[in-house]
C-alpha positions in Angstrom: -4.6 15.3 -15.1 -6.7 15.6 -11.9 -4.6 15.0 -8.7 -6.6 13.7 -5.8 -3.7 13.2 -3.6 -1.7 16.4 -3.8 1.2 15.0 -1.7 1.9 12.5 -4.6 1.2 12.7 -8.2 2.3 16.3 -8.4 5.4 15.1 -7.2 5.9 12.3 -9.3 4.9 14.0 -12.6 6.7 17.1 -11.9 8.3 17.6 -15.4 5.8 19.2 -17.5 5.4 22.0 -20.0 8.9 23.3 -21.3 10.9 20.8 -18.9 13.0 17.6 -19.7 10.8 14.8 -20.9 9.0 12.8 -18.1 10.8 9.4 -17.9 8.7 6.5 -18.7 8.7 5.2 -15.1 7.0 8.0 -13.9 4.4 8.2 -16.4 3.7 4.5 -15.9 3.6 4.8 -12.0 1.2 7.7 -12.2 -1.0 5.8 -14.8 -1.1 2.5 -12.9 -1.7 4.0 -9.5 -4.8 6.1 -11.0 -6.0 2.7 -12.2 -5.6 1.3 -9.1 -7.6 4.2 -7.2 -10.6 3.5 -9.5 -10.6 -0.1 -9.4 -10.1 0.1 -5.5 -13.1 2.3 -5.0 -15.2 0.2 -7.3 -14.6 -2.7 -5.3 -12.7 -4.4 -7.8 -9.9 -5.8 -5.5 -8.0 -8.3 -7.8 -7.9 -5.7 -10.5 -6.9 -3.2 -7.8 -4.0 -5.3 -6.8 -2.9 -5.9 -10.3 -2.8 -2.2 -11.0 -0.9 -1.3 -7.7 1.8 -4.2 -8.6 2.5 -2.6 -12.0 2.6 0.9 -10.2 5.6 -0.6 -7.8 7.1 -2.2 -10.9 7.5 1.1 -12.5 9.0 2.6 -9.5 11.0 -0.3 -8.8 12.5 -0.5 -12.0 14.0 2.9 -11.4 15.2 1.7 -7.8 13.4 4.9 -6.3 12.7 4.4 -2.7 10.9 7.7 -1.9 8.4 7.3 -4.9 7.8 3.7 -3.9 7.0 5.0 -0.5 4.3 7.3 -1.7 2.6 4.6 -3.8 2.1 2.7 -0.4 1.0 5.7 1.3 -1.6 6.5 -1.6 -2.7 2.9 -1.5 -3.6 3.2 2.2 -5.2 6.7 2.1 -7.5 5.4 -0.6 -8.4 2.0 1.1 -9.1 4.3 4.3 -11.9 6.0 2.4 -13.9 3.0 2.5 -12.7 2.8 6.2 -10.4 0.0 5.5 -7.8 1.1 8.3 -4.3 -0.5 8.3 -0.8 0.3 9.6 0.6 1.0 6.1 3.7 -1.2 6.7 4.9 -0.9 3.3 5.2 2.9 3.5 6.6 2.9 7.2 9.3 0.4 6.1 10.5 2.3 2.9 10.1 5.9 4.5 12.9 4.9 7.1 15.3 4.8 3.9 14.0 7.6 1.9 10.8 9.0 2.9 10.1 13.0 2.5 8.8 15.1 5.5 5.6 16.0 3.5 4.8 12.3 3.4 5.5 11.6 7.2 3.3 14.4 7.9 0.4 13.0 5.8 0.8 9.6 7.2 0.4 11.2 10.7 -2.7 13.0 9.3 -4.6 9.9 8.1 -3.8 7.8 11.2 -5.2 10.4 13.4 -1.7 11.4 15.1 -2.6 15.2 15.1 -0.3 16.0 17.9 2.7 15.5 15.7 1.6 16.9 12.4 2.3 20.5 11.1 -0.9 22.0 9.7 1.1 24.0 7.0 2.5 20.8 5.5 -0.9 19.0 5.3 -2.2 19.1 1.9 -4.5 22.4 1.5 -7.7 20.9 1.4 -7.4 19.2 4.7 -6.0 22.1 6.6 -9.3 23.6 7.7 -10.3 20.4 9.3 -6.9 20.0 11.1 -7.3 23.5 12.5 -10.8 23.2 13.5 -11.3 22.9 17.2 -15.1 22.6 17.3 -16.4 19.2 16.0 -20.1 20.8 15.0 -18.3 22.6 12.3 -17.0 19.4 10.7 -19.7 18.6 8.4 -19.5 22.2 6.7 -15.8 21.9 6.4 -16.2 18.6 4.7 -18.6 19.7 2.4 -16.3 22.2 1.1 -13.6 19.8 0.0 -14.2 19.6 -3.7 -12.2 16.5 -4.5 -14.6 13.5 -3.8 -11.7 11.3 -2.7 -10.3 13.6 -0.6 -13.4 14.4 1.1 -13.9 10.7 1.9 -10.4 10.4 3.4 -11.3 13.4 5.5 -14.4 11.7 6.7 -12.3 8.6 7.6 -10.4 11.0 9.9 -13.7 11.9 11.7 -14.4 8.2 12.3 -10.9 7.7 13.8 -11.4 10.7 16.0 -15.1 9.5 17.0 -16.5 12.7 15.3 -19.1 11.3 13.0 -22.9 11.9 12.9 -25.6 11.0 10.5 -24.9 14.3 8.4 -21.5 13.4 8.0 -22.3 9.5 7.2 -25.0 10.6 4.7 -22.3 13.1 3.0 -19.9 9.9 2.7 -22.7 7.9 0.9 -23.8 10.8 -1.2 -20.1 11.4 -2.3 -19.5 7.7 -3.1 -22.9 7.5 -5.0 -22.2 10.5 -6.9 -19.1 8.8 -8.1 -20.4 5.3 -8.5 -17.8 4.2 -5.8 -19.2 0.8 -4.7 -16.8 0.0 -2.0 -17.1 3.1 0.3 -20.6 3.5 -0.5 -21.5 0.0 0.9 -19.8 0.8 4.0 -21.5 3.8 4.8 -24.8 2.8 3.7 -24.3 -0.2 6.3 -23.6 2.3 9.1 -26.5 4.3 8.3 -28.8 1.2 8.1 -27.4 0.2 11.8 -27.8 3.7 13.3 -31.4 3.7 11.6 -32.2 0.3 13.3 -31.1 1.7 16.6 -33.4 4.6 16.5 -36.1 2.0 14.9 -36.8 4.2 12.0 -38.4 1.6 10.0 -38.7 3.5 6.7 -35.4 4.6 6.8 -34.1 0.9 7.5 -36.2 -0.1 4.5 -34.9 2.5 1.9 -31.5 1.6 3.1 -31.5 -2.0 2.9 -33.0 -1.5 -0.6 -30.0 0.5 -1.4 -27.7 -1.9 0.1 -28.9 -4.8 -2.0 -28.7 -2.9 -5.1 -24.9 -2.3 -4.3 -24.4 -5.7 -3.6 -25.9 -6.9 -6.7 -23.6 -4.8 -8.5 -20.3 -6.2 -7.2 
């Protein structure tokens, strides 16, 4: 199964192949959190909330603190792909009681606390971005992130760090468009439209506003 957040689902579904059977709570949790991500990125907010609650119910039924904390972290990261930044209180509360060092490192990564992270413990697809000290290189680094959701999460970090430009915003819009992810697409098209308006690029503004209307009409 394709894993868009290496910090979590690999651990949740670790019993594969010849090992012991995967418990139902793990299978249910992975299935529901994957459904949550798809619904969230498509802007289907009520459906996303329902899937997330079902994922929580799965880990809750087994009284698993660390795995439940991971689910909250996944939700925060997925929402951040659409520039919906939050404090991730659900993760923070549970992680005090049973969070992993890797998850705490990832939380610091997505919240821009880079002075407190270990590059070697960041999911591999983000390490070049964390290690980079020249923002000019960010667009090329971001393009090399193959997983679309991981790429959008990485782009959100450049927003936090005030390192975005039109090439990065266009990359985000293109990434969301290719996947049909309406929520982040609408956010980035509006940012691009605002920037085009500021430089009085009438042709770009007209095209972007048309694209925005198409997305809004689909929601």
